[in-house]
C-alpha positions as CSV (number, residue, x, y, z in Angstrom):
1,M,18.7,-17.0,33.2
2,Q,21.3,-17.9,30.6
3,E,23.6,-20.9,30.1
4,I,27.3,-20.3,29.4
5,E,29.6,-22.1,27.1
6,V,33.4,-21.6,27.3
7,T,35.1,-23.4,24.4
8,D,39.0,-23.6,24.0
9,V,39.5,-20.1,25.4
10,S,43.1,-18.9,25.4
11,L,44.9,-15.7,26.2
12,V,48.5,-15.1,25.3
13,Y,50.5,-12.0,26.4
14,D,53.6,-10.8,24.5
15,T,56.3,-9.8,27.0
16,P,60.0,-8.9,26.5
17,A,60.8,-12.4,27.8
18,G,58.5,-14.0,25.3
19,Q,54.9,-15.1,25.2
20,V,53.0,-15.9,28.4
21,H,50.0,-18.2,28.3
22,A,47.7,-16.7,30.9
23,V,44.8,-19.1,29.9
24,D,45.3,-22.1,27.7
25,H,42.4,-23.8,25.9
26,A,40.0,-23.6,28.8
27,S,36.6,-25.2,28.3
28,F,33.6,-25.8,30.5
29,E,29.8,-25.2,30.5
30,L,27.2,-23.9,32.9
31,K,23.5,-24.6,33.0
32,A,21.1,-21.7,33.6
33,S,21.0,-20.8,37.3
34,E,24.0,-22.9,38.2
35,F,26.6,-21.6,40.7
36,L,30.1,-22.5,39.6
37,C,33.4,-21.7,41.4
38,L,36.8,-21.3,39.7
39,V,39.6,-22.3,42.1
40,G,43.3,-22.5,41.7
41,P,46.6,-21.0,43.0
42,S,47.7,-17.4,42.2
43,G,48.7,-17.1,38.6
44,C,46.5,-19.9,37.3
45,G,44.5,-17.6,35.1
46,K,41.1,-17.7,37.0
47,S,40.7,-13.9,37.3
48,T,42.0,-13.5,33.7
49,L,39.3,-15.9,32.5
50,L,36.6,-14.0,34.5
51,N,37.7,-10.8,32.8
52,I,37.4,-12.4,29.4
53,L,33.9,-13.6,30.4
54,A,33.1,-10.0,31.4
55,G,34.3,-8.7,28.1
56,F,37.2,-6.6,29.6
57,L,39.8,-8.7,27.8
58,K,39.7,-10.2,24.3
59,P,40.8,-13.8,24.1
60,S,43.6,-14.9,21.7
61,G,41.5,-17.9,20.7
62,G,38.4,-19.8,21.5
63,E,34.8,-18.6,22.1
64,I,32.4,-17.8,24.9
65,K,28.7,-17.9,24.4
66,I,26.0,-16.7,26.8
67,G,22.5,-17.9,25.9
68,G,23.8,-19.2,22.6
69,K,25.2,-15.8,21.6
70,P,28.9,-15.1,21.3
71,V,30.5,-12.7,23.8
72,N,32.1,-9.7,22.0
73,G,33.0,-7.2,24.6
74,Q,31.1,-5.9,27.6
75,G,27.3,-6.2,28.0
76,M,24.4,-5.5,30.3
77,D,23.7,-9.3,30.4
78,R,26.6,-9.6,32.9
79,G,27.0,-8.1,36.4
80,V,30.5,-7.9,37.9
81,V,31.6,-7.7,41.5
82,F,35.3,-7.3,42.3
83,Q,37.4,-7.7,45.5
84,D,38.3,-4.0,45.7
85,F,36.2,-1.8,47.9
86,A,37.0,1.1,45.6
87,Q,34.6,-0.3,43.0
88,L,31.9,1.9,44.5
89,F,31.6,5.6,43.6
90,P,32.6,7.5,46.8
91,W,30.5,10.5,45.9
92,R,27.3,8.5,45.6
93,T,25.2,7.1,48.4
94,A,24.5,3.4,48.6
95,L,21.2,4.1,46.8
96,G,23.1,6.2,44.2
97,N,25.6,3.5,43.6
98,V,22.9,0.8,43.0
99,T,20.9,3.1,40.6
100,F,24.0,3.7,38.4
101,G,23.5,0.8,35.9
102,L,19.8,1.7,35.7
103,E,20.7,5.3,34.8
104,M,22.9,4.0,32.0
105,K,19.9,2.1,30.7
106,G,17.7,5.2,30.8
107,V,15.3,4.0,33.5
108,P,13.3,6.9,35.0
109,K,14.4,8.2,38.4
110,E,11.4,7.0,40.4
111,E,11.5,3.5,38.9
112,R,15.2,3.1,39.3
113,E,15.1,4.2,42.9
114,Q,12.4,1.7,43.7
115,I,14.4,-1.1,42.0
116,A,17.5,-0.1,43.9
117,L,15.7,-0.1,47.3
118,E,14.4,-3.6,46.5
119,Q,18.0,-4.8,45.8
120,L,19.3,-3.1,49.0
121,K,16.6,-4.8,50.9
122,L,17.6,-8.1,49.4
123,V,21.2,-7.6,50.8
124,K,19.7,-6.3,54.1
125,L,20.9,-2.7,53.7
126,E,17.7,-0.8,53.1
127,K,18.3,1.2,56.3
128,F,21.6,2.5,54.8
129,A,20.3,3.7,51.5
130,N,21.5,7.2,52.1
131,A,24.9,6.3,53.6
132,Y,28.1,7.0,51.6
133,P,30.7,4.2,51.1
134,H,33.1,5.7,53.7
135,H,30.4,5.3,56.3
136,L,30.0,1.6,55.6
137,S,32.1,-1.4,56.7
138,G,33.9,-3.5,54.1
139,G,31.2,-6.2,54.2
140,M,28.5,-3.6,53.8
141,Q,30.3,-2.1,50.8
142,Q,30.4,-5.5,49.2
143,R,26.7,-5.9,49.8
144,V,26.1,-2.6,48.0
145,A,28.3,-3.8,45.1
146,I,26.2,-7.0,44.9
147,A,23.0,-5.0,44.9
148,R,24.4,-2.7,42.2
149,A,25.3,-5.7,40.0
150,L,21.9,-7.2,40.4
151,A,19.8,-4.0,40.0
152,Y,19.8,-3.9,36.2
153,N,18.8,-7.6,36.2
154,P,21.7,-9.3,34.3
155,S,21.3,-12.9,33.5
156,V,24.9,-13.7,34.7
157,L,26.8,-12.6,37.8
158,L,30.6,-12.7,37.7
159,M,32.4,-12.4,41.0
160,D,36.2,-12.1,41.5
161,E,37.2,-13.0,45.1
162,P,34.7,-10.5,46.4
163,F,35.2,-11.5,50.1
164,A,38.9,-12.1,50.1
165,A,39.7,-8.8,51.9
166,L,37.2,-9.3,54.7
167,D,37.8,-10.6,58.1
168,A,36.9,-14.2,58.8
169,L,33.6,-13.6,60.6
170,T,32.4,-11.0,58.0
171,R,33.4,-13.4,55.2
172,D,31.3,-16.2,56.7
173,D,28.3,-13.8,57.0
174,M,28.8,-12.7,53.4
175,Q,28.9,-16.3,52.1
176,R,25.7,-17.0,53.9
177,L,24.1,-13.9,52.4
178,L,25.3,-14.6,48.9
179,A,23.9,-18.2,49.1
180,E,20.5,-16.7,50.2
181,V,20.6,-14.1,47.4
182,W,21.4,-16.8,44.8
183,R,18.5,-18.9,46.0
184,E,16.2,-15.9,45.7
185,T,17.4,-14.6,42.3
186,R,18.6,-17.9,40.6
187,K,21.2,-16.0,38.7
188,T,23.9,-18.0,36.7
189,V,27.0,-17.3,38.8
190,I,30.8,-17.7,38.1
191,Y,32.7,-17.1,41.3
192,V,36.5,-16.9,41.5
193,T,38.2,-17.9,44.8
194,H,41.4,-19.5,46.1
195,N,39.6,-20.7,49.2
196,V,38.4,-24.3,48.8
197,A,36.1,-24.1,51.8
198,E,34.3,-21.1,50.3
199,A,33.9,-23.0,47.0
200,V,32.4,-26.1,48.7
201,Y,30.0,-23.8,50.7
202,L,28.8,-21.9,47.6
203,A,29.1,-24.0,44.4
204,D,27.0,-26.5,42.6
205,R,30.2,-27.4,40.7
206,V,33.9,-26.4,41.1
207,V,36.3,-26.0,38.2
208,V,39.9,-26.6,39.3
209,M,42.5,-24.7,37.3
210,S,46.2,-25.5,36.9
211,P,48.9,-22.8,36.6
212,H,51.1,-24.6,34.0
213,P,49.7,-22.7,32.2
214,G,46.1,-21.6,33.0
215,R,44.2,-24.8,32.1
216,V,41.1,-26.5,33.4
217,K,42.4,-29.5,35.4
218,K,39.2,-31.0,36.7
219,E,35.6,-30.4,37.5
220,V,34.1,-31.5,40.8
221,V,30.3,-31.6,41.4
222,I,29.4,-30.6,45.0
223,D,26.5,-32.9,45.9
224,L,25.5,-31.5,49.3
225,P,22.2,-30.2,50.5
226,R,21.7,-26.5,51.2
227,P,22.2,-24.7,53.5
228,R,25.6,-26.5,54.0
229,D,27.2,-27.4,57.2
230,P,31.0,-26.5,57.0
231,L,31.7,-28.9,59.9
232,S,30.1,-32.0,58.5
233,V,32.2,-34.9,57.4
234,A,31.0,-34.7,53.8
235,F,31.9,-31.0,53.6
236,L,35.4,-31.7,54.8
237,E,35.8,-34.6,52.4
238,Y,35.0,-32.3,49.5
239,Q,37.6,-29.8,50.8
240,K,40.2,-32.6,51.0
241,Q,39.3,-33.7,47.4
242,L,39.8,-30.2,46.1
243,L,43.1,-29.7,48.0
244,Q,44.3,-32.9,46.5
245,E,43.4,-31.7,43.0
246,L,45.3,-28.5,43.7
247,G,48.4,-30.5,44.8
248,E,48.0,-29.7,48.4
249,A,47.0,-33.1,49.8
250,T,49.1,-32.6,52.9
251,A,47.2,-29.4,53.9
252,K,44.6,-29.9,56.7
253,P,41.0,-29.0,55.7
254,S,39.1,-26.8,58.1
255,A,35.9,-24.9,58.5
256,R,35.4,-21.8,56.3
257,Q,38.3,-19.5,56.9
């Protein structure tokens, strides 16, 4: 697994109304195998920062290093999972979707199918290997997306609100599944969410971002044993702390929602 260093990263857009600072001198570090959540209100730059980490966007300034090497564009060292269910190829089965990255790496057919089946088993979908995306529920499609991101064995997993479009019960199940997958694989994970309860449930550490403009406001270490009880007093206290950091101290913390 690889450590990540984000140093003074900025992204400035030119618009007819002038320059927009989407991300402004963001800095933080991750240890290898650490699970970090980025939280913040809409427009704070958390998804933009994730896209810079993925290599989809080039920063205006600053530097990102993974395993001590500068990030310059996309790479097979990073797996990415988005919120949109359309990230899967509709003409491919679950197995075909998971083998895609391995095909790009030139892995022989028999070997890549074996690896893909192992990843589908990890996300508890081995019985649906031959199903197409339109035959799968939203939660099942996201499990396929996670399996696909893990199949070519990236050192880093980048996730952009992957469960935001799911219903509450399915989202709870997916959070538990992701926590299990992380314990099994020990990937270094950066996970974007606007849901503080989700962040407390998943993260070793939470980076709170401010929207004026997209800056790192504070880092909060989540010192709770796993698996975590979302109804415990300590869990709710962490929620309250994060809500206060987000300027929402009057909001009432609740169980994962």
